[in-house]
N, C-alpha and C positions, 0 to 999 in steps of 0.2 A: 504493500500500500504506500503510495507516494505521500510524503509529508507535505502539509500545506505551507507554502512559503510565508515568511513574515509580511505583514502589511507594508512596512518600510524597512529597507535594508540599505545602510550606508557603508561603503567599503573604502577605507584608506583615503579619505578626502584630504587634500592639501590645497591651501590657498596662500599665495605669496603676494605681498604688496611692497613695492619699492625695495625689493631685496630682503624683506623681513617676512618670515613664515608666521602667519597669524593663525592658521589652522594646520595642524601638523599630524597627519596620519590618523584621522578620526574615523572610527568604525563603530556602528551601533545597529541594533535591530529593535523594532517595536511591533508588537502584535496588535491585531484589531482589538479595540476596547481597552488597550493599555495606555496608561499615562506615564511618560518618561520625562524627567526634568534634567535639562542641561544646567548644571549649577556651577557657579564660579564667580570670581571677582570681575569687575568691569575691565574690559580690554583683553579677556582671555580667549576670545574667538567664538563665543556662544552665538551671537547674533549673525556673524558671518557664516557659520555653519547653517543656521536657519535659512539665510538668504540663498545659499547654494541649493538646499533641498527644495525651496520654493521655486527656484529657477530664475530668480532676479539677479543672481550673481553666478559666475562660471568658475568652477574649480580648475586648478592647474593639474591635478591628478586625482584619480579615484572614480568610483562609480556609485550611482544611486538607482535602486530598484523599488518599484511599487508592485506589490502582489507578485513578485517574481519576475516582472518585466522591466527591462532596462529603460529608464527615462532619461539618463544623462551620463555620458562619460566625456572625455576631452574631444571627441569627434562627433558623436551622435547626441542630439538634444531634442527632447520633447518640449514644446513651448509651455510656459507656465500655466496658461489657461486650459491646457489639455491634460494636466497631471492629476486632476481630482484632488488637489491639495488646497485647503483653506488657510488663510493667513490672517491672524488677528494682531493688530499693531499695539504698541505701547500707548499711543495717544488716541486710540480707537478709530481715528481717520474717518469719521462719519461725514457724509456730504451735507454741508449746512443748508443748501438750497432744496434738499429733498426731505419729505416728511419721514417719520419713523418707519411707516409701512413701506415707503418707496426705497428707503435705505436697505431694509431687509430684503426686499424683492429685487434689488439691483442685479444680483448674480444669477437670477432665474430667467430662463427663456420666456420672452413675451408670448410665445405661442403655447406655453404650458397652461392648460385649462385649470390646473390645480394650484396655480401660482399664488393667488390671494388666500386660498385655504391654507397653504403652507405658512404664509405670513401670519395669519391669525393663530394657527397652531403654535408657532414659536412665541408669539407675543404672550399667549396664555402660559406657556411653559417657563418663560422668564418673568412671570408675574407682572406683565405690562399690558394686560387686556385693556382695550380702550385708548391706548396711547398712540395708535396708528396715525391719526391726523396731526399729532404734535410734531414740532421741529427740534433738532438737537439742542439748540440754545435754550429751550424751555425745560430741559431735563437736568437732573443732578448728575454728578460724576458716576455714581453707582448705576443710575438708570442708563446713562450713555454706555457704560461698560456692558450692560445686559443687551442693549440693542446691537452693539458691535458683535457680541457673541452670537446672537440670533442671526445676524447677517452672514457671519462666517459659516454657520451651520446650515443655512437655508438650502444650498445646493446639494446637501448630504455628501460632503467630501469624505473620501476614504481616509484622509490624513488631515489633521488640523495642527497648524504651527502657531504657537502663541508666544509673542515676544514681550516679556515683562508686562503682562496684561493688567496687573493689579497695582502697579507702582504709583499711578496717579490718584489712587483712592485714599480717602481719609482712613487712618490706621484703625479706627474703631469699626469701620464698615468691612474691612478686608476679610476677616475670618468668615463671616456669614456669607459674603458674596463668593468667596472661594468654595465653600461647601456647596452652595447652590449650583455654581458652575460645574463642579466635579460631578454632582448628581446628574446634571443634564448631559455632560460629556459621556458618562457611562451609559446612559439611556440610548444615545445616538450610536454608540459602538465604534466611533472613529478611533484610529490610532492618534494619540496626542503627544506632541513634543513641545514642552513648555520650557522657555528660557527664563531663568531667574538668578538673581545674586543673593536671594534671601534663603538661608537654610530652613527657617521655620516654614516658609511657603512650600519648599520642596518636600519637607517631611510630611506636611499636612496633605499634599495633593498626589504625590507620586507613588506609583507602583515600583518604579525603578528610578534611581538617580545615577547620572553620569557626571562625576565631579571633574571639572576642567581646570587646567592651570597652564598658562603660557602656551595655549593652542593645542594641548594634548589632553586626552581623557586619562586621568591618573588612577581612577578607581570607579568601578561600576557595580551596582547591586541594589538590593532592597534597602530602604531607609534604615531599618534596624541594623543591618550588617555594616553599613558605612559608619553609623554612629558608634557601634560597639566593637568594630574591628577596623579602625582607620589604618590606611596603608602607611602613613608617616605622621610626623608631628604636625605638619601644616594641615593635613586632612583632619586631624583631631581638633585643631584650633579653629577650623572653619565652622564647626558646628556648635562650639561653645567656648567659654573661657577655659583656660587650662592652667595648671600649676606644673612647673618643671623642676626636677632635681637632676643634677649632673653628677656623673661619676666615671670611674675607669674600671674596666674589666680586669680582674685578676683571678685566674683559676675558675672561670665560668661564674664568678660572683662579682657583684658591684656593691661597694660599701657606701651607705648613705646615713644621714642622721636618724633614719628610721630602721636601721639594721641592714643586713645584707639582702640583696635581690639576686635571684637566679637569672643569669644571662648566658645560657648555653649557646653554643654555636658561634660565639664571637671570640676573636683572638685576644689574648692578653694585651693590654695597652689600648684597646679600642675605647674611645670616648663614647659614652651613651647618655641619652636623655630619658628619664623616667617621667612619664606624663600621667597626671590624674586630674579629673575634673573637680571643680569646687564642691559639687554635691556629694562626692564620694570621700571627702576628707572627714574623718570622724573626730569628734571633740569630747574631751573629758575634763573634769574639774581638777584643780591642783589641791592636793591634800598635804599641807605642810611640807611642800617641796617634793612630794611623791606623786606619781601617776599610776595608771593601771599597769598590770603585769603584761609582758609581751605575750602574743598569741600567734599561732600559725596563720590565722586569717588576716590579722591587722599588723603583724610585725612588732617592732619595738617602738613604743611611744617616744615622741620628741617634745621637749618643753618649749613653749612659746609664750609671748605676751601679746595681748590685743593691741593692734596699732590703730584700728578704726572699725566702727560698726555702723551700718546704715540699714534702715528698713526700706525694702523695695516694693512693698505692696503684698505680694504673695509669699515673700520670703525675706530673710535678712542676709545681708552680705557682710561677713566679718573678715577683716584682714589681720593676719597674725605675723609677728616677726619672730623667726626661729632664734632661740637663745644660742644654738650651735654656731651659726654663721651669719645671722642678721637677715637671711633671705625672707622675703615677704611671700606668704602663701594665702590664698583666698579660700574661704569656705562659705557655702550657702546653707542656711538652716530654715526649715519651714516656719512660717508665722513670725512672731516677734522674738528676737534674741539680740539684745543690745548691751553686751558687757562693756564696762568702762575701759578706756585706753589704759594700758599698763597691767591689766588683770592677767595673772599667770594662768595658763591652761596647758593641757596636753593634747597633742595631735597624733592621729594614727592614719595610716594609709591602708585602705582595703586592697590587699594584694590582687584579688581577682578583678579589680577595676582599674588597675594600672597598666599602662602601655610602655614598653621598652623599645626604643629606637636607637640605632647608631646615630651619633651626632652629625648633622648635615655639615658638609664641608670639612 
């Protein structure tokens, strides 16, 4: 039995501008009904990758397939309008002189007898029934976003590309609109490639995340896997604040203020970084200069003093200065926890939540 090809397959895309490689050997596949996020900092090549898939930019190397059929290489090229690929822009790009209904109907053939029925269906599904006669300037940002989504989905594209579609919205509205958008995308069954620089957005929406850096995909997988098994220190830091301890491998062990860490497979003399997120730093009270006993799970406690504590709403952020070397470590604690500066406490690292990486460079 022949396997069904992925809805979108990108093979080894390369794009060079003025001698600089901005997209460097990017490959990915997306199945029908799947949402994949291209995640990375500004300038890493995300939007350029999107434009090449849409057909508005031409790659210097690589191939693009839709449902197993070649749509573009460096010689053959299917025009953008014949690729069955929808594109939703960051600024929504609604036509100001057209009504909401006319905007949504823009990509549908005028000869289609179901044209206006499709418009009404989508208006209802984006909770804008009755908005058809209105014009874009009469709508809020969230309403414009939903019209842009309906317009992109109107022709029932096999693939939908979304370039930072929520960045112009008020932060208080984003989560609700993201959830509504995701539900509609799943109902339509299109393969979705969403470009974003916000880890929270990628984690909330994506089935798969492709983390980009300097034109390359450095790690790809489910959100849970990228968060809990980052490929390097920079990948860990992209998803949250991190604490870093430095050390040197000797006999497959690295000595730290929190005791020895196992670092097998690394040669003696290798500089390593031990990374732990603030929420996984454990705190205990000082008892006349004594702390808790060492354990296999948490290692050896290290004494520290509170440098600063702030309440952040859902949690408290406490900065500690290690007595061992003056290094600052951050811990987050649910609810209100605001010890005074100078308060002695003991810190422990959950060994199962630490990441050990060879030091870059």
